[in-house]
N, C-alpha and C positions, 0 to 999 in steps of 0.2 A: 269332914265336919258335917253334922246333920243339921239341916236348916228346917225351921218350923214356919208354916204359913201364918200370917197375921190376919186376924179378923178385922172387919171394919171398925168395930168398937175399940180394938187395941190400937189400930192406926190413929184413931181420933183422940184417944185418951190423953196423950201427953204432948200433942202438937199444939202450937199457937192456934187461937180460935179461927184465924183467917185461913188455916189449912184444913179445917174440919170438913168432912164430907157434907155435913148439914149446911155449912156456910156456902159451899159451892152449889148445893141445890137451891139455896136462897138466892144466890147470885144469878142462877139461871132464871128463876122466877122474876127477879128484878129486871133482867134483860128484857123479858117479855113486857113488863110494865112500862119500861122506858120507851120501848118501841111503839107504845100506844099514845105517846105524847106527853109523858110526865117527867121528861129529862130535867127541865128547869126546876120543878118542884123538889126534886131529889138531889139537886146540886150538880147535875151533869151539864154537858155542853160548854165547858169552860173555854174550849178552843174556838167557839163561835166568834165572829167579828164583834168587837166591842167588849168582849169578856175581859174582866180585870185580871191582870197578871198576878200570880201568887207572889207575896212578899217573902223575903228570906234569902238565905245563901243560894248562890247560883254557881253552876259549873261554867268556867270561862269559855268564851267562843274561840274559834280559830284565830290565829294571828293573821295579820294582813298578807303574809307570804303563803298562807294556806297551811301552815304547820299547826300542830296542837298547841293548846294554851301554854303560856310561860310556866316553866317548872314541871310540865308534863311531857317528858321525853322517855319513850320506852324502846327497847330492842325488839323489833317486830320481825326479825329474821327467822325465827323458829316457827315455820308454818306447817310442820308435820303434826299429825294428831299425837297427843302425848301418850307415851307408854309407861311413864312413871311420874310421880309427883315432883314438883320443883324441890331442890334441896334447901332452898332458902325459906321454906314455909314456916311461919310461926302461927300460934293459935291465940285468939283473943276472945274473951267473953263478950258477946254481942247480943243484947236483948234476951238473955236467959240461956244462951247456948254458945259453946265453943265454935268459933268460925275461923277458917284458914285465911291467912294473908300472906302475900308473897312480895318480896322486895323487887323481883324482876317482872312478875306477871300482874301485880297489882292487888289491891289499890295502892297507888303511890302518893295520892294527895288526900288531904282532909280539909274540907271547907265547911265549918259548922258541923252539922250532923252528916254531911255527905262524905262518903268514902268513894273516891272515883280515881280516874286515870288508870285504866286497865290496858295491858298490852293488846295490840291489834293482832292477836294470835289465837289459835285454839285454846291455849292455856289461859290466856287473858279472858276469853269467853267463859271458861269454867269458873274462874275466880269471880267474875261479875255475877254469874247466876247464883253462886253461893252467897255473896255479900249483899246484893241488892234485895234478894228475897228475904233475907234475915232482918233487914232493916224495917220491913213492913210490920214487924211485931212491936216496934218501939214507939215512943211518944212523938217522934219526928217523922212518922210515916208520910204525912202529907207533903212535907218538903221533898222527901225522897221520891215520892210518887211523881211530883211535878217535874223533877229533874231527871229521874232515872227509869221511868216507865215510858214505853212508846206511846205517844199521844193517840187518842182515838176513843171510840165508844167502849172498848174493853177497859181502858183506864178509867173512864167515867163510871162504868158499872162498879169497878173495884172500889173507887173512891166513895161512891154512895153507900155501898154495903159496909165498908170499913168505918165510915163516919157514923154509922148507925150503932156500932158496937161500943159498949162502955169502956173507958180507959181504966184498966185495972193494974197497969204496970206490966213489965216484961214477964212472960210466962216461963218459968223454969222448966226445963225438959230434961229427962234422962236419956232421950234419944241422942245418938251421936252420928256425925257425918263419917261414913266409912270409906267412901270412894266415889268414883265418877267414871263416865264414859262419854266421849264426844260422838254422838250418833251421826251428825251432819255438820259440815263446816264449809263456809265460803267467807271471803272478806266482808260480806254484807250481812250474813246471818249464820247462826249456829244453834243446834239443838244439843243440850247437855242433859244427860241422864245422871241423876244424883242418887247414890246408894246410901241408905240410912239404916243404922243398926239400932234395933230396939231391945228391950229387956228380954232375956231368955234366948239370945242368939236368933232373933227374928230379923230378917232383912226385907226391906221394901225399897222400891225405886219410884222416882217421879221425874218427869221431863220438863225442862225449862227451855224457852226460846229467847235468845238475845239477838238484837239487831244493832248494827254499827250505824251511827248517825253522822259520821264524819268527824266527831270529836271523841266519842267514847261508846262503849257498849251500853245498851239499855235493855231492860227486861220487857218482853212483849206479853201483855196479859192476853188470855184467851177471850174469845168473843163473849163468853159468859161472865167475864169479870174475874175468873179464877186466874191464878198465877202459874199453874202447872197442870200437866196432864193427870189423868186418874192414877192414884197410887196402886202399884202392882206388887204382889209378893215376888221375892227373888229366891229361886231354888238353887242357883249356882253363881258363884262369884267370878267365874271364868269370863274374861273380857274386860272386867272392871280394873281401873287403876286404883289401888288402895292407898289411902293416906298413911295407914300404919298396918303392920302385920296383925291379922285378926285370927 
């Protein structure tokens, strides 16, 4: 199969706005502005003492015995890096794109707009990276950010930039999730490379980091406020676990 490189304009054309390269450049500029003392004016610093807690659905805390919330029980025995996709994967339209869900790796629970309860495994980390990132294109992004992004300045930067964008509804995209690769994994953190197929048999990849907070996986924003690493062209599919034959 002959693969073609994607240009920056092609990469940006059909992605949700928060994935555009221009957005990430703006996020980097915003980070600089926030560092000069304008956090409060732009809506950052919500984790400071006395900050009001966000209202809305929440992910349950640990039970008194230290186990995961009621109804969230996963088989966490599969700690090897995945070499194939789970056989129980189904696909669901989520904010303009087909997104994989797994009855074993998660998400197992739905609380309002929150899709959560991922297996504490490499495959669970993969599912969390796909699901949480896609939720940021929807109207409930703020609730998802509050519950499923790692707290810190990176999240504050993301929230401030995302809040500045007009709500135009989910962006329909012709791009398709083609596969994944777990680059790094430990019970505390994982780096997941996501393979995206674009029109004309163009493949690109981007990396997400998810952290385990004791209850579930959370997506960790970059210090710039972006949610993933730079988009890179892919010249070979070797090493990727493919969702379907391509």
